[in-house]
C-alpha positions as CSV (number, residue, x, y, z in Angstrom):
1,M,37.0,6.1,-12.1
2,Q,33.9,5.5,-14.1
3,K,34.6,1.7,-14.2
4,L,35.2,1.8,-10.4
5,S,32.0,3.7,-9.7
6,K,30.0,1.2,-11.9
7,S,31.6,-1.7,-10.0
8,L,30.7,-0.1,-6.7
9,K,27.2,0.6,-7.8
10,R,26.8,-3.0,-8.9
11,Q,28.2,-4.2,-5.6
12,V,25.7,-2.0,-3.7
13,L,22.8,-3.4,-5.7
14,E,23.9,-7.0,-5.2
15,N,24.3,-6.4,-1.4
16,M,20.8,-4.8,-1.3
17,F,19.4,-7.8,-3.2
18,V,21.0,-10.3,-0.8
19,K,19.9,-8.2,2.2
20,N,16.3,-8.0,1.0
21,Y,16.0,-11.7,0.4
22,K,17.5,-12.4,3.9
23,R,14.8,-10.1,5.3
24,M,12.2,-12.1,3.6
25,W,13.1,-15.0,5.9
26,K,11.3,-13.2,8.7
27,Y,8.0,-13.8,6.7
28,I,8.9,-17.3,5.5
29,K,10.1,-18.6,8.9
30,P,6.6,-19.2,10.5
31,Y,5.8,-21.5,7.6
32,W,9.3,-22.8,6.9
33,F,8.3,-26.5,7.1
34,R,5.6,-26.2,4.4
35,A,7.9,-24.0,2.3
36,L,10.6,-26.6,2.6
37,L,8.2,-29.4,1.8
38,T,7.2,-27.4,-1.3
39,L,10.8,-27.2,-2.4
40,L,11.4,-30.9,-1.6
41,L,8.5,-32.0,-3.7
42,T,10.0,-30.2,-6.7
43,I,12.7,-32.8,-6.8
44,P,10.6,-35.8,-7.6
45,V,8.2,-33.8,-9.8
46,G,11.2,-32.4,-11.8
47,S,13.1,-35.7,-11.9
48,M,10.2,-37.9,-13.2
49,D,10.5,-36.5,-16.7
50,A,14.0,-37.9,-16.8
51,V,12.7,-41.4,-15.7
52,I,10.2,-41.4,-18.5
53,A,12.9,-40.3,-21.0
54,W,15.3,-43.0,-19.7
55,A,12.6,-45.7,-19.9
56,I,12.1,-45.1,-23.6
57,R,15.6,-46.5,-24.4
58,P,15.2,-50.2,-23.4
59,Y,11.7,-50.2,-24.8
60,T,12.7,-48.7,-28.2
61,D,15.7,-51.1,-28.5
62,A,13.5,-54.1,-27.6
63,V,11.0,-53.1,-30.3
64,M,13.3,-51.8,-33.1
65,V,16.4,-53.9,-32.6
66,E,15.3,-57.1,-30.8
67,K,11.9,-57.1,-32.5
68,T,10.3,-58.3,-29.3
69,L,8.1,-57.1,-26.3
70,T,9.0,-59.9,-23.9
71,E,11.3,-57.8,-21.8
72,G,10.0,-54.2,-22.1
73,W,6.2,-54.8,-22.1
74,Y,5.8,-53.2,-18.7
75,I,7.5,-49.9,-19.7
76,P,4.3,-48.1,-21.1
77,I,2.4,-49.0,-17.9
78,L,5.4,-47.7,-15.9
79,I,5.3,-44.4,-17.8
80,I,1.6,-44.0,-17.1
81,G,2.1,-44.9,-13.4
82,F,4.9,-42.3,-13.1
83,T,2.8,-39.7,-14.8
84,V,-0.1,-40.3,-12.4
85,I,2.3,-39.9,-9.4
86,Q,3.8,-36.8,-11.0
87,G,0.4,-35.3,-11.5
88,G,-0.7,-35.9,-7.9
89,L,2.6,-34.5,-6.5
90,T,2.2,-31.5,-8.8
91,Y,-1.3,-30.8,-7.3
92,I,0.1,-31.1,-3.8
93,L,3.1,-28.9,-4.7
94,N,0.9,-26.1,-6.2
95,Y,-1.5,-26.3,-3.3
96,L,1.3,-25.9,-0.7
97,N,2.9,-23.1,-2.8
98,T,-0.4,-21.2,-3.0
99,W,-1.0,-21.7,0.8
100,V,2.5,-20.6,1.9
101,G,2.4,-17.7,-0.6
102,G,-0.9,-16.4,0.7
103,K,0.3,-16.6,4.3
104,I,3.6,-14.8,3.6
105,T,1.7,-12.2,1.6
106,N,-0.7,-11.6,4.5
107,L,2.2,-11.1,6.9
108,L,3.9,-8.7,4.6
109,K,0.7,-6.8,4.0
110,A,0.0,-6.6,7.7
111,D,3.5,-5.0,8.3
112,L,3.0,-2.6,5.4
113,F,-0.5,-1.6,6.7
114,K,1.0,-1.1,10.2
115,K,3.8,1.0,8.6
116,M,1.2,3.1,6.7
117,L,-0.5,4.0,9.9
118,T,2.7,5.5,11.3
119,F,3.0,8.1,8.5
120,E,2.1,11.7,9.1
121,T,-0.6,13.8,7.3
122,E,2.0,15.4,5.0
123,F,2.9,11.9,3.6
124,F,-0.7,11.3,2.5
125,N,-1.1,14.9,1.2
126,T,1.7,14.2,-1.3
127,K,0.4,10.8,-2.5
128,N,-2.7,9.9,-4.4
129,S,-4.9,6.9,-3.5
130,G,-3.4,4.8,-6.3
131,D,0.1,5.3,-5.0
132,I,-1.0,4.1,-1.5
133,I,-2.7,0.9,-2.9
134,I,0.3,0.0,-5.1
135,K,2.9,0.7,-2.4
136,F,1.1,-0.8,0.6
137,S,-0.8,-3.7,-1.1
138,S,-0.2,-4.6,-4.7
139,N,3.6,-4.7,-4.4
140,A,3.3,-7.3,-1.6
141,D,1.2,-9.5,-3.9
142,T,3.7,-9.2,-6.7
143,A,6.7,-9.7,-4.4
144,C,5.4,-12.8,-2.6
145,A,3.6,-14.5,-5.5
146,G,6.6,-13.9,-7.8
147,L,9.1,-15.0,-5.1
148,L,7.5,-18.4,-4.3
149,S,6.3,-19.3,-7.7
150,N,9.7,-18.5,-9.2
151,I,11.7,-20.3,-6.6
152,K,9.4,-23.3,-7.0
153,S,9.6,-23.1,-10.8
154,F,13.4,-22.7,-10.9
155,V,14.1,-25.4,-8.4
156,Q,11.8,-27.8,-10.3
157,K,13.4,-26.8,-13.6
158,F,16.8,-27.2,-12.0
159,F,16.2,-30.8,-11.0
160,T,14.4,-31.5,-14.2
161,A,17.4,-30.2,-16.1
162,L,19.9,-32.0,-13.9
163,S,18.2,-35.4,-14.2
164,L,17.7,-35.0,-18.0
165,I,21.3,-34.0,-18.4
166,V,22.3,-37.2,-16.6
167,V,20.1,-39.1,-19.1
168,L,21.8,-37.3,-22.0
169,F,25.3,-38.2,-20.8
170,Y,24.1,-41.8,-20.1
171,N,22.9,-42.1,-23.7
172,S,25.8,-40.3,-25.4
173,W,28.4,-38.1,-23.7
174,Q,29.5,-36.7,-27.1
175,L,26.0,-35.5,-28.1
176,A,25.4,-34.3,-24.5
177,L,28.5,-32.0,-24.6
178,V,27.3,-30.4,-27.8
179,C,23.7,-29.8,-26.6
180,V,24.7,-28.6,-23.1
181,S,27.1,-26.1,-24.7
182,I,24.2,-24.7,-26.8
183,L,22.1,-24.5,-23.7
184,L,24.7,-22.4,-21.8
185,F,25.0,-20.1,-24.8
186,A,21.2,-19.5,-24.8
187,F,21.4,-18.0,-21.3
188,L,23.9,-15.2,-22.3
189,P,21.4,-12.6,-23.5
190,M,19.7,-12.6,-20.0
191,A,22.7,-10.8,-18.4
192,S,21.7,-7.3,-19.4
193,L,17.9,-7.6,-19.0
194,K,17.5,-6.3,-15.4
195,K,19.2,-3.0,-16.2
196,R,16.8,-2.4,-19.2
197,V,13.7,-3.4,-17.4
198,T,13.9,-1.5,-14.0
199,P,13.2,2.1,-15.3
200,V,10.1,0.9,-17.2
201,L,8.8,-1.0,-14.2
202,N,9.1,2.2,-12.1
203,K,7.1,4.2,-14.7
204,N,4.7,1.4,-15.0
205,M,4.0,1.5,-11.3
206,E,3.3,5.2,-11.4
207,T,0.9,4.8,-14.3
208,G,-0.8,1.9,-12.5
209,A,-1.2,4.1,-9.4
210,R,-2.8,6.9,-11.5
211,L,-5.2,4.5,-13.1
212,T,-6.4,3.3,-9.6
213,T,-6.7,6.9,-8.6
214,K,-9.1,7.6,-11.5
215,Y,-11.3,4.8,-10.3
216,N,-11.3,6.2,-6.8
217,E,-12.0,9.7,-8.0
218,T,-15.0,8.5,-10.1
219,Y,-16.4,6.5,-7.1
220,S,-16.0,9.3,-4.6
221,G,-16.8,12.2,-6.9
222,N,-19.7,10.6,-8.8
223,K,-22.2,13.3,-7.7
224,T,-19.9,16.1,-8.9
225,I,-19.3,14.2,-12.2
226,I,-23.1,13.8,-12.8
227,S,-24.1,17.3,-11.7
228,Y,-21.5,19.0,-13.9
229,N,-21.8,16.6,-16.9
230,L,-18.2,15.7,-16.5
231,E,-18.5,12.1,-17.9
232,K,-16.6,12.9,-21.1
233,Y,-14.0,14.9,-19.2
234,Q,-13.3,12.1,-16.7
235,E,-13.4,9.5,-19.5
236,Q,-10.8,11.5,-21.4
237,R,-8.5,11.7,-18.4
238,Y,-8.8,8.0,-17.8
239,L,-8.1,7.2,-21.5
240,T,-5.0,9.3,-21.4
241,V,-3.5,7.4,-18.5
242,L,-4.8,4.1,-20.0
243,H,-2.9,4.8,-23.3
244,E,0.2,5.6,-21.3
245,S,-0.1,2.3,-19.5
246,F,-0.5,0.5,-22.8
247,D,2.7,2.2,-24.3
248,L,4.7,1.3,-21.2
249,G,3.4,-2.3,-21.4
250,M,4.5,-2.5,-25.0
251,K,7.9,-0.9,-24.1
252,L,8.3,-3.6,-21.4
253,F,7.3,-6.3,-23.9
254,K,9.9,-5.1,-26.4
255,R,12.6,-5.0,-23.8
256,T,11.9,-8.5,-22.5
257,R,10.0,-10.7,-24.9
258,W,12.7,-10.9,-27.6
259,L,14.4,-13.3,-25.2
260,T,11.9,-16.1,-25.9
261,P,12.2,-16.2,-29.8
262,V,16.0,-15.9,-29.5
263,M,16.1,-18.9,-27.2
264,H,13.8,-20.8,-29.6
265,I,16.3,-20.1,-32.4
266,V,19.4,-21.1,-30.4
267,L,17.8,-24.2,-29.0
268,S,16.5,-25.3,-32.4
269,I,20.1,-25.2,-33.5
270,G,20.9,-27.6,-30.6
271,I,18.2,-30.0,-31.7
272,A,19.3,-29.8,-35.4
273,L,22.9,-30.6,-34.3
274,A,21.7,-33.5,-32.2
275,L,19.8,-34.9,-35.1
276,W,22.8,-34.6,-37.5
277,F,25.5,-35.8,-35.1
278,G,23.2,-38.5,-33.6
279,S,22.5,-39.9,-37.0
280,H,26.3,-40.1,-37.6
281,L,26.7,-41.9,-34.2
282,I,24.0,-44.5,-35.1
283,L,25.5,-45.1,-38.5
284,T,29.0,-45.6,-37.0
285,G,27.5,-48.0,-34.4
286,R,28.4,-45.8,-31.4
287,L,24.7,-45.2,-30.5
288,T,21.7,-47.5,-30.5
289,P,18.4,-46.3,-32.0
290,G,16.8,-46.6,-28.5
291,G,19.6,-44.5,-27.0
292,F,19.0,-41.9,-29.8
293,V,15.3,-41.7,-29.2
294,S,15.8,-41.5,-25.4
295,F,18.4,-38.8,-26.0
296,L,16.1,-36.8,-28.3
297,T,13.2,-37.2,-25.8
298,S,15.4,-35.9,-23.0
299,L,16.7,-33.1,-25.1
300,I,13.2,-31.9,-26.1
301,L,12.0,-32.2,-22.5
302,L,15.0,-30.2,-21.4
303,Y,14.8,-27.5,-24.1
304,T,11.0,-27.0,-24.1
305,P,10.7,-25.2,-20.7
306,I,13.9,-23.3,-21.4
307,K,12.4,-21.8,-24.5
308,T,9.8,-19.9,-22.4
309,I,12.3,-18.9,-19.7
310,G,12.3,-15.4,-21.1
311,G,8.8,-14.9,-19.7
312,N,9.8,-16.5,-16.4
313,Y,12.8,-14.4,-16.1
314,N,10.7,-11.3,-16.7
315,S,8.5,-12.4,-13.9
316,V,11.5,-12.9,-11.7
317,L,12.7,-9.3,-12.4
318,V,9.3,-7.9,-11.6
319,S,9.3,-9.9,-8.3
320,F,12.8,-8.7,-7.4
321,W,11.8,-5.1,-8.2
322,A,8.6,-5.5,-6.0
323,I,10.6,-6.8,-3.1
324,E,12.9,-3.8,-3.3
325,Q,9.9,-1.5,-3.4
326,V,8.3,-3.2,-0.4
327,F,11.4,-2.9,1.8
328,E,12.0,0.7,0.7
329,V,8.6,1.5,2.1
330,L,9.2,-0.5,5.3
331,D,12.6,1.3,5.8
332,A,11.1,4.7,5.3
333,E,11.1,6.8,8.5
334,P,8.0,8.9,9.3
335,K,8.8,12.6,9.7
336,I,6.7,12.8,12.8
337,Q,7.4,10.2,15.5
338,D,8.2,9.9,19.2
339,S,11.4,11.5,20.3
340,K,14.0,9.2,21.9
341,D,13.1,10.1,25.5
342,A,9.4,10.9,25.0
343,I,7.3,11.0,28.1
344,E,3.6,10.5,28.8
345,M,1.5,13.6,28.7
346,P,-0.6,14.1,31.9
347,D,-4.3,14.3,31.5
348,K,-4.6,17.4,33.7
349,I,-3.2,20.6,32.1
350,K,-2.9,24.2,33.2
351,K,-1.6,26.1,30.1
352,I,-0.9,25.8,26.4
353,E,1.6,28.2,24.8
354,F,2.4,28.9,21.2
355,K,5.9,30.4,21.3
356,D,7.1,32.1,18.1
357,V,5.6,29.4,15.9
358,S,6.2,29.5,12.2
359,F,5.2,26.8,9.7
360,E,5.7,26.0,6.0
361,Y,4.1,23.3,3.9
362,I,6.5,24.2,1.0
363,K,10.0,25.4,1.8
364,D,10.3,29.2,1.9
365,V,6.6,29.6,1.5
366,P,5.4,30.5,5.1
367,V,1.9,29.7,6.1
368,L,2.2,30.8,9.7
369,K,4.5,33.6,10.9
370,H,5.7,34.0,14.5
371,I,2.5,32.9,16.3
372,N,2.5,33.7,20.0
373,L,-0.5,32.6,22.0
374,T,-1.3,31.5,25.6
375,I,-4.4,29.6,26.6
376,K,-5.2,28.7,30.2
377,K,-7.1,25.7,31.4
378,G,-10.8,25.8,30.7
379,E,-10.6,28.8,28.3
380,T,-12.2,28.9,24.9
381,I,-10.2,30.5,22.2
382,A,-11.8,31.2,18.8
383,I,-9.7,31.6,15.7
384,V,-11.2,33.6,12.9
385,G,-10.0,35.2,9.7
386,N,-10.1,35.2,5.9
387,S,-10.1,31.9,4.0
388,G,-6.5,30.5,3.5
389,G,-5.2,32.7,6.3
390,G,-3.8,29.8,8.4
391,K,-6.6,29.2,10.9
392,T,-6.8,25.4,10.5
393,T,-3.0,25.1,10.3
394,V,-2.7,26.6,13.8
395,V,-4.8,23.8,15.4
396,S,-3.3,21.1,13.1
397,L,0.0,21.7,14.8
398,L,-1.4,20.9,18.3
399,P,-2.0,17.1,17.8
400,R,1.1,17.1,15.6
401,F,-0.6,16.4,12.2
402,Y,2.4,18.6,11.2
403,D,5.4,19.9,13.2
404,A,6.2,23.6,13.5
405,T,9.0,24.7,11.2
406,S,10.3,26.9,14.0
407,G,9.3,27.9,17.4
408,A,7.5,25.5,19.9
409,I,4.1,24.6,21.3
410,K,4.3,23.9,25.0
411,I,1.9,22.3,27.4
412,D,2.7,23.2,31.0
413,G,6.2,24.2,29.9
414,T,6.9,20.9,28.0
415,D,7.4,20.9,24.2
416,I,4.6,18.7,22.7
417,R,7.4,17.0,20.7
418,D,8.7,15.6,24.0
419,F,5.4,13.8,24.7
420,T,4.6,10.4,23.1
421,L,2.3,10.8,20.1
422,K,-0.2,8.4,21.6
423,S,-0.6,10.2,24.9
424,L,-0.6,13.7,23.2
425,R,-3.4,12.7,20.8
426,Q,-5.3,10.8,23.5
427,N,-5.7,14.2,25.4
428,I,-7.0,16.1,22.3
429,G,-10.5,15.6,20.9
430,V,-11.1,16.9,17.4
431,V,-14.5,17.5,15.7
432,F,-13.9,18.4,12.0
433,Q,-16.2,20.1,9.5
434,D,-16.5,16.8,7.6
435,N,-16.0,14.1,10.1
436,F,-14.8,10.7,8.8
437,L,-17.1,7.8,9.8
438,F,-16.1,4.2,9.2
439,G,-18.2,1.6,7.5
440,G,-20.2,-0.2,10.2
441,T,-22.8,0.7,12.8
442,I,-23.5,3.9,14.7
443,R,-22.5,2.1,17.9
444,E,-19.1,1.0,16.5
445,N,-18.4,4.6,15.3
446,I,-19.2,6.2,18.7
447,M,-17.4,3.5,20.7
448,L,-14.1,4.4,18.8
449,G,-13.9,7.3,21.3
450,N,-13.5,4.8,24.1
451,E,-13.7,1.1,23.4
452,N,-14.0,0.4,27.1
453,A,-16.9,2.7,27.7
454,T,-19.9,1.3,29.7
455,E,-23.4,1.3,28.3
456,E,-24.2,4.1,30.8
457,E,-21.4,6.2,29.4
458,L,-22.5,5.5,25.9
459,N,-26.1,6.5,26.5
460,R,-24.9,9.7,28.3
461,A,-22.8,10.6,25.2
462,I,-25.7,10.0,22.9
463,K,-28.0,12.2,25.0
464,L,-25.5,15.0,25.3
465,A,-24.9,14.9,21.5
466,Y,-28.7,15.2,20.9
467,L,-28.6,11.9,19.1
468,D,-31.2,10.0,21.1
469,E,-34.3,11.3,19.3
470,F,-32.8,10.4,15.9
471,L,-31.9,6.9,17.1
472,K,-35.5,6.3,18.2
473,T,-36.6,6.7,14.5
474,L,-34.3,3.9,13.4
475,Q,-35.5,0.3,13.4
476,N,-32.0,-1.0,14.5
477,G,-31.2,2.0,16.6
478,L,-27.5,2.1,17.5
479,D,-26.8,-1.0,15.4
480,T,-28.0,0.7,12.2
481,Q,-25.4,0.3,9.3
482,I,-24.4,3.7,8.0
483,G,-22.5,2.7,4.8
484,E,-19.0,3.7,3.7
485,R,-17.9,7.0,5.2
486,G,-21.4,7.3,6.8
487,I,-23.0,8.0,3.4
488,L,-26.5,7.0,4.7
489,L,-26.5,9.8,7.3
490,S,-27.2,13.5,6.8
491,G,-24.5,16.1,7.6
492,G,-26.0,17.0,10.9
493,Q,-26.4,13.4,11.9
494,K,-22.8,12.6,11.1
495,Q,-21.7,15.6,13.1
496,R,-23.7,14.4,16.1
497,V,-22.2,10.9,15.8
498,A,-18.7,12.5,15.8
499,I,-19.6,14.7,18.8
500,A,-20.8,11.6,20.7
501,R,-17.5,9.9,19.8
502,A,-15.7,13.0,21.2
503,F,-17.8,12.8,24.4
504,L,-16.7,9.2,25.0
505,K,-13.0,10.2,24.5
506,N,-13.4,12.9,27.1
507,A,-10.1,14.6,26.3
508,P,-9.2,17.8,28.3
509,I,-8.3,19.7,25.1
510,L,-11.0,20.1,22.3
511,V,-10.5,21.3,18.8
512,L,-13.6,22.3,16.8
513,D,-12.6,22.9,13.2
514,E,-15.5,24.6,11.4
515,A,-17.8,22.0,13.1
516,T,-21.1,23.7,12.0
517,S,-20.2,25.6,8.9
518,A,-21.5,23.0,6.4
519,L,-24.9,22.6,8.1
520,D,-28.2,24.3,7.5
521,N,-29.7,26.5,10.2
522,K,-31.9,23.8,11.7
523,S,-29.1,21.2,11.9
524,E,-26.6,23.9,13.1
525,A,-28.9,24.8,16.0
526,V,-29.0,21.2,17.2
527,V,-25.3,20.5,16.6
528,Q,-24.4,23.8,18.4
529,K,-26.3,22.7,21.5
530,A,-24.4,19.4,21.4
531,I,-21.1,21.3,21.0
532,E,-21.9,23.5,24.0
533,N,-22.3,20.3,26.1
534,L,-19.1,18.9,24.7
535,M,-17.1,22.1,25.6
536,H,-18.0,22.0,29.3
537,D,-14.8,21.9,31.5
538,K,-12.5,21.7,28.5
539,T,-9.8,23.9,27.0
540,V,-11.3,24.6,23.6
541,F,-10.0,25.8,20.2
542,V,-12.8,26.9,17.9
543,I,-12.2,27.7,14.3
544,A,-15.3,29.4,13.0
545,H,-16.4,31.1,9.8
546,R,-19.8,32.1,11.3
547,L,-18.9,34.7,13.9
548,S,-22.2,34.3,15.7
549,T,-20.8,31.0,17.2
550,V,-17.8,32.6,18.8
551,R,-19.2,35.6,20.7
552,N,-18.9,33.9,24.1
553,A,-15.2,32.8,23.6
554,N,-12.8,34.0,26.3
555,K,-10.5,35.2,23.6
556,I,-10.9,35.7,19.8
557,I,-7.8,35.9,17.6
558,V,-7.9,37.0,14.0
559,V,-5.4,35.3,11.7
560,N,-4.8,36.8,8.3
561,D,-1.9,35.8,6.0
562,G,-0.4,33.6,8.7
563,Q,-0.2,36.2,11.4
564,I,-2.3,37.2,14.4
565,V,-3.5,40.6,13.5
566,E,-5.9,41.1,16.4
567,S,-6.7,39.5,19.8
568,G,-9.4,40.1,22.4
569,T,-13.0,39.4,23.4
570,H,-15.9,39.9,21.1
571,E,-16.8,43.3,22.6
572,E,-13.1,44.5,22.6
573,L,-12.6,43.6,19.0
574,L,-15.8,45.2,17.8
575,A,-14.7,48.4,19.6
576,I,-11.6,48.7,17.3
577,K,-12.4,51.2,14.6
578,N,-11.8,49.7,11.1
579,G,-10.5,46.5,12.8
580,A,-10.2,43.2,11.0
581,Y,-12.7,41.5,13.2
582,K,-15.2,44.3,13.0
583,M,-15.0,44.3,9.2
584,L,-15.6,40.5,9.1
585,Y,-18.5,40.9,11.5
586,D,-20.1,43.8,9.7
587,M,-19.8,42.0,6.3
588,Q,-21.5,38.8,7.7
589,F,-24.3,40.6,9.4
590,K,-25.0,43.2,6.7
591,T,-25.2,40.3,4.2
592,K,-27.6,38.5,6.6
593,D,-29.7,41.7,6.9
594,K,-29.9,42.1,3.1
595,K,-31.0,38.5,2.8
596,S,-33.7,38.9,5.4
597,E,-35.0,42.0,3.6
């Protein structure tokens, strides 16, 4: 049974390998002609070594045996000519190989990036930035570069070996049999290498991802590192991972690089046998000196690249592994995607219902418990409560950043999971506490709300977001570069750009997730006015820490420990003696009063 299971496992792996390489054809196909030309060029490039080795025989016999140069005088010139041709063809071959490799890599990366955009928020929550870069970019480079260069290398070496073996047999079939047998014996140790290398490659990828994450953390968290004097702490964390990476590199070296010296030893035995047996054949008159020199030249040209094949084979294994990793990612199914018969969500809505909604990030650790809520068109509902109580999670379920573990969210009686993701999200505008802005200009970031917006619509959005006065202070106005993540803007300015973006989107449902909590009083006042403009004629969900911003909501719900503990208007909730909302309200305003004193 154990032997059978091993056999089946091997068969599955072999089938997967064949399947993955068949799938690579999709990426090679657009450039098949140049790829084929690359392979065809390996034939003359690989075979010319044999021509040079063959040409040595008549020249050596003419000099050493005939003691004349009348017949073979042209052979050195011929060798130079062939070498020049071989060099030119090698340049063209390498150029084509690099061009085709780059194009195939770009196609593969484009598909990987497109795939990455389909994954849900939970996927990114469980991965660090290093994992993402390795899985969706670096593995494509490794797979394609390794695939093409190794195919080119092996095809070239195959024709080199084939042509040189022909020269070997042409000079002496007895010597050739001995040396080719030694050559075949040298390849035996390679059989078990893949099994030994794969686990180390997997760990090496994880460590590489962690190293990349350390760079990203240092870049993004540089202010925190400086302000808390964390340079030594961050350096130590980096060095720990760096040493792990070194140890894995050495482990990989020990498991693969022994192949090269072993081949050196085995092939040197072949050369020694050729010298000994060849000398015997010369002395017995069965081989001419020219034939022997030609044979030795062919043998050295044949054995030399094979001595280093251990390193090449290691590269092949890494390439195969990377290809498996790439297709594993491409085959992964996002947890949140369109249902089979998904429909378009209408842009006019009457009612949103949360029906017995529960949610867990981690299995059996509930974050929301049996949430029931009804919001009518045009209403503003505020969600307040203690930190970590589940406020943000409630609204995160609406655009399907996550899906409810149980229960359902319905819009006009239709489960939101029955709408296409694109139409659902098109009808929901979101303004976060820390809005993400893309590198580029202010105009480009606002226009993301509606790429087809007119200049008039754009100007209206800017005015309603109270961004117009700020833009007048900038030399390039709307076309001002804001840096990566909008780093050149203040918090309030970033919020107003995000609000202008939401204005252009003009979605009927609006989610405001702590949109003013990170701002100072002056910025908050301006942003709050912009938000009030944005809320007009929309169904709005407001998550707020500052209760002064939610007084005018049609309904306020208090969420603590994943449950709705209170619901009502501001006045109704304040009237509840010892109520959760009243306690929150009193705590905030008593603190404010003390500060003002």
